[in-house]
N, C-alpha and C positions, 0 to 999 in steps of 0.2 A: 340570220337564224340558222343554227346548226341542229339538224335532226338526227336522232339515233334510234335504232330498233334493238330492244333487248328481249331475247327469247329464252324462257326458262322451261326446259322440258323435263318433266317428272314422270314416274311410271304411270300415274293415274290422271295427270293433268298437264296442260300446256298453258303457260302464262306469257302473254305478249305485251310489252310496255313500249309506248312511243314517247320519246323524250325530245323536247324542243328547248335548246339552250339549257340542258340538264333538268328542266322542269317536266314532270309527268303530265301529259295531256291526254293520253288514251291508254286504256288497260283492257285487255281481253283475256278471259280465262275460259278454257274449254276442256271438258272431260275427254280423255283419250278414247273412250268408247262411245262418245256422242255420235249418233248416226242420223239425226234429223237436222242437218245443216241447210241453210238457205242455198238454193242452187241444185240440190240433189234431185234426180229425176226418178220417179217410181212408176211402175205399172200397178195402178190401184184398181179397186173394185167398188162400184157404187153400192152403198149400203142402204141409203135412205134419201128420198126426195122430199124437199120442203117447199111446196108451191108458194106458201105464204111469204117465204123469204126469197123465192126465185133462186134457190140454191140446192146443193146436194151435199151429203156427208159421204166421204170416200174412205175406205179402209186402205191405208198404206203401211200397216204394220205397227202403228203407234197405239198405245193403250186407249187413246181418245181418237175417234174418227176425225179425219181432216175435213176442213170446210172449203167447198168450191162454189163460188157464186157464178151466176150465168155470165156476168160481165167479165169474169176472169177466164172464160173459155177461150177467148181470142177469136177473131173473125175467121181464121183458117181452121176452125175445129173440124169441119166436115172433111177437109183434106187430111188432117191428122188421123181421123178415124178410117178413111179409105186406105191410107198407107199402112195402118195397123192390120187391116184385113188382108192386104196383099202380102205382108210379112208373114202372117199366120198361114196363108194358103199355099205359099211357094217355098221351095227349098232354098232358093237364092233370094238375097236381099234386093228388093227393087231399087233402082237408081232414082233418087229424088229429081235430078234435073230432067229426066225423061218422063216423069210422071205428069199427068194432066191434073192440075189443081181443080178442086171442087168449088162451087159458088160459096161466097161468104155467108155466114149465118146472119140472121136478122138481129140487129142491135137491140130491137125492142121485143125480142122473142121470149119464150118461156122455157124454163129448165126442163119441163116435162115433154117439150117438143124434140129435144135432142138427146136426153139421157133416160135410161130406165134402170131399175134396180137389178143388180147383178152384172151390169155392163162393165167391161174393162176399159179403163181410160189411162192415157199417158199424161202424167201430171208432174209438176215441178214445185218444190217447196218455196213459197214466197215469204212466209213468216214462220219462224220456229214456234214450237209449243210455248205458250206463255201462261203462267199461273195454271188455271184449271182448263184452259182452252187447248184444243188440239192444233196441229199445224194449219196454216192458211195456204191454199193451193192456187196454182195457175195452170191452165192447160195450154198456154202459149209458151212453148219450149224455147229456151235461149241458152247460149253459151257465151259467157262474158270473158273478154280479154282486156288488155290495158288500153288499147286504142279503139276497140269496137266491140259490139255485141252482135253475135250471129243468131238470126232467127229463121229456122227452117219453115217452109211452106208459105212464104210470102215473097213478093218480088220488090218490095219497097226499100229504098235507101233514104234514111233521114239523118240529119246532122244536129248535134247538140246545140241548143239555143244559146249556150254560153259562148259559142264561137260567133262573134259579132260581124266580122269582115265578110261582106258579100262575095268578094273574089275568092277568099279561102273556102267558104262554104261550097261555092260552085266547083272549085278545084277538087275538093275532097269527094263531093257527090259524083262528079264525072269520073274520077279516078276509080272509086270503089265500084261504080256501075260497070266499068270496063273489065274488071278483074274477077268479080264475083260470079259463081255459077248461077244458072237459071234456078228459079224456085227457092232461092235463099235471100232473105232480107238482112239488112245490116243497119244498125244504129251506130253512127260515128260519134265517139266520145270526145270530150274536150281535149284529152291528152293527145289526140291525133293531129292537133293544130300544128302546121309547119313540118310534119313528118314526110319523109321521102316515100316514093312508091315501093321501094324495096322493103322498108320496115313494115309498111301496112300489108303488103303482099305476104310477107313471112308470117305475120300473126294470123292473117286470114287462113293460110294453109294449116296452121296449128289448130285453129278452131274447127275447120272442116274435118281434119283427121280425128278430132275429139268426137265429132258427130258420127263418123264412119266406124270408129272403134267400138262405140257403145251401143249404137242403135240395133246392131245385130243381136244383142242380148234379148230383145223382145221375143224372138222366135222360141227361145227355150224358157223364157220367164213364165212363172205362174203367179198370178196376182194374189196377195200383194208382194212385190219384190223390188229391190233396188236395181235400177238400170244404169244410172250414171251417178258417181259420187263426185261432188264438187272438190276442187283443188284443196289441199290441206289448209288449215286455218292460217298458218303462218304465211304461206304463199298467197292465199286469197287476200289477206289484209295488205300484204306487200304490194300486190297488184293494184289495189285501190289507192294506196297512199305514196307509192314510190315516187320520188322526185330527185332532181340533181342535188338538192340540199342535203341528202343523206350522206353523212360522213362515215358512219360505221353501222354495221349490223352484227350484233354479238349473239352467238348461239352456243349453248352449253352441251349440245348433243351432236355427235359426228354425222349421223344420218340426216337429221333435219338441216344441219349446216350445209350438207351436200345438196339437198333439195333446193334450198334458198340460193345457193351459189349457181346452180344450173339455171334457175329461173332468171336471176339477175344477168347472167351471161347471155341469155336469150333475148332479153328486152333492152339491155344496155351493156354490151360486151366490154366497153371501156371502164365500167364501174365494178367489175367482178371482184376486184381486190378489196372492196369495202366489207365483204363478208368474212368474218373471223370466228373461229371456234374458241370459245372461252374455256380455259383450263386452270383458272385460279383456284386456290384453296377455299376462299370465301364463297358462300352461295352467290350466284350471279346477280340476283336482285339486290342483295346487300351491297355488293361491290359497286354497283352503279347508283346507289342511293334510292332505289325504287321502294324498298320495304318501308323505310322511314316515311316517305311521302305518302304511301298508301295508308299507313296508320294515322297520319294527320289529316288526310283529305276525305276519308270515307265515313267519318262519324256523323252524328246528328248535328254537331256544332263544328263549323269550319271557320277558323280565324284567317283573315286575309291581309289586313293592312292597319298598322298603328292601333291595334286593339279592336278594330271593327270586326264583326263576325256575321256569319249566316247561320240561320236555323233551318234545316231541311227536314221536312216531314213528308211521309208517303202515305197515301190512302189508296183504296181500290180504284177510285175514279180519277184522281189527279195527284200532282205533286205541289206542295206549297213551300215557298222559300221566303223567309222573313229576313230583312236586312236590318242590322243593328249597328249603331255607331260605337257602342261599347264605352270604354273610358278614355276616348280620344280627347286631346287638349284642343279646345275650340277658341282659344283666346285670340289667335291671329286672324281668324275668319269669322264672319257673321254666321248666324244660324242657317240662312239660305245657302250661302256659298259652301259652308261646311257640309250641309246635307247633300249638295250636288257633288262635291268631291268624293264623299263616301259612296254615293250611288254609282258614280262612274267606275270606281275601284271595284265595287260589288258586281257590276255588270261584267267586268273582265273575268272575275272569279266564277260567276254563274255560267258564262259561256264555256269556261273550262270544265266546270262540274257536269254540265249537260252532256258534253262529249265524253268525259272521263267515265261517268256512271252509266252512260248510254240511256239516259232518262227519256221516256217517250210519252205520248199522249198529251194531256193538258197540263201545263205548268203555270202556276199563278205566283207572281213575285210581288211581295209587299215592300216597295221601296220606301225610304224615308220621305216624308211629305215635302214637296217643293211648291212654291207659289208662282214662280216666274215661268211663263209659257216658253221662254227661250231655253231655260234649263230642261224642261220636260221634253221639248223637241230634240234637244241635243242628246239627251239620254237615250231616246228612241233610236236616233241615227247611230249612236255609239254601239248600242246592242246589235243593230243590224249589221254594222261593219265587223264586229267581233265574231258574229256567227256566220259570216259570209264564207268562211273556210270549212264550215261543218258540212260533211258529206250527206247527212240525213236531211230529208226534206223538212222544212219548217216554215212557220208563219208567225210573225210578231205583230201584235196589235199595240196601238199607242196607249199611253197611261190613261186609265179611267179617272173620273173625278174623285175617286177614293184613293188614287195613287197606286193602283194595281196594274201590273203589266201581265197580259196573257200571251202565252206562247204555246203553239201546237208543234210537236216534233214527231217525226215518223218513228214508229217503234217496230223494228224487224226482229230483234232478239230480246229475251228477257233482260230486264235492267240489271246492271252489274251491282251486286251486293257483296261487301267485304266486311266481315266482323272485325271491329277494331278493339273491342273489349276482350279480355282474356279470362278464362276460367282457371282458377288456381289448380295447378297440376298435383298438388299435395293433398288438399282437402276436398277437391272436386265440388267447390261451391258451398261447402257446409260451414265455412267461416272459421275453422280451426285448422292450424297447420303445425307441423313439427318445427322445432327451432331451426332457423336458417343456418345456425352455426354447425348443425349436424349434417348439412347437405353434402359437404365434401367427404364426410365419412360414408354417406350413402353411395357417392360416386366411386369411392375406393372399393367398397364392398362389391359393387357391380363389376368393376374392372377385375377384381380377384376371381369372381365367378366366371367371367368371360375367358380369362386366361387359363385357369385351373380346370374348370369343368367343361367348357366348350372348346378348349384348346385353340382359341383364336389369338394369334400372336401379333397381328397388325390390324389396327382399326383406328377410326377417328371418332372423337367425342365432340358433338355439337352442343353448345351450351350458350346461355345468355352472355352478351359481350362483357357485362360487369363481372360475372362469375369467371369468365375466361381470363380476364385481366388478373383477378385474384389468384387463380390457379397457376398462372404463369409468371407471377411477379417474383423478382429476386433471382440470384444466381442459383441457389438451391431451392427451386420452386417445388410446389406440390407435383407438378407434371414431371420434373426431374426425378423426384423421389419415387413416384409410381413406376416410371420407366425402369429405374434401377432395381426396385423391389420385385417387380413382376417380370423383368427381362422381356419387355414387350415394346413394340413400336407404336407409340401413342401420339396421335396428332390432335391438338385441341383447336377446334374451329368456332370462333364467335358467330352466332346466328341470331340476327335481329328478330326473326319470326317467333322465337321461343320465349316463353315466359321466364320470370326470374329464377324459378326453381325447377325448370324443365330441362330435360336432357334427351338426346337421341344418339345411339351408337350406330356406326356404319362400318361394314367390313371393307377390305382393300379394293373390292370391286364396286363399291358405292351402294351396296344393298343394305337396307336398314336391318339391324339386329334388335328384335323386340325383347326388351328386358324390363318393361314397365310393370309395376305391381300396384294395384289399388289397395290401400290400407284403410280398413274401416276405423273411423275415429270414434273413440268412446269417451 
């Protein structure tokens, strides 16, 4: 299996697509000004205590106060508070390895025993704001790397349960115990399996420097304020999914490409050459077939094999997926075998959809009814196998007597939603448009205005691929005539994201030129 990463950097948004054998399996979109990312550390202020929930609401600068449960304080909360006090009282930052740790808090304690309104607390975003809810917080600070997670204020070293070998677990635990500083805990991740001491020591030093570089900000910080900002979304995603199977990482922005290249050279120096800056004329997502797949995969109906399809519905409490056989030809198989075949193919597509849309919470799947226990058990094991590579925590229950499968999946970020329907750019949803034959006249008028009034001599015109083909067809194409008539450098770029009669102009520096006009239909 060949994996590729495609990164589309736009002025207001970054889109990251993960392809496996050219098939889209993961899509992340994040606003450039997004500030509440998982992993960010804030100095917050307690706004309200909720004894009935054994929790508190903390102001971290979001429009909704963030939620902090007592169980998320972490056993070392007393030590964190003592460190905060020392930082505030002294001009010099105290050295954590020289500090005496405080007793752990009571696991069965009450929120009112350790927090009070107005108190400043060091917290980390555990879940981003979702729907009407504010962020979910943890007071157990951690810094994640590729091979390990560094946790200040504890001395424990633990190893991922996915590392099964006793010898390897003992080797890693002993190795980390010998190189980590006092009063720092480490969780060894699955990726550390088989790694040499030099690689692990290098990453540990990076994580320790991250702690040292940012913790000093507490002295000057005034709650609520950001203390540490998690690695950029591109690098953070790459940290979690990077593997030797990656053949290429394509980025259309020079600065982001440099960041990614630096990170890859840090964790895998021999793989640095896989990072490439994309400089093609077509939009990067169109070039790698991502846009077309997004349009076909994010609708309510998803077709997956021989006419079979899924219906995906979302409610406030759960997600419902209905499996339908469609117009498949069942002549070769009996009803039972045909149902099993469709269900197995549906399971593959559903596992992909859960990861692609980042669906979380409760998912209920209505598979086609099967009578054989053998088929029902095989479907369960197939779904478990297909979701084994999913990084989100999940739990899959066997089929119920009604043929329903229930899945719970960890939800850390809001579910990915992509609008696949298009609003007509000419009538704006009113149901009436100008004749499409006049569209090229509109384009020519805009080009004339651009050249004569705005004095722009070089620009690119992004239009729907069908329209682009029409504009450029023939030896004496419309594009050729426009170039000659207006004496301008015109590039026509087919763009799959645009509607049939939509257009966007860009100057030679790649900045959009706004020439759109809404025409009131009468």
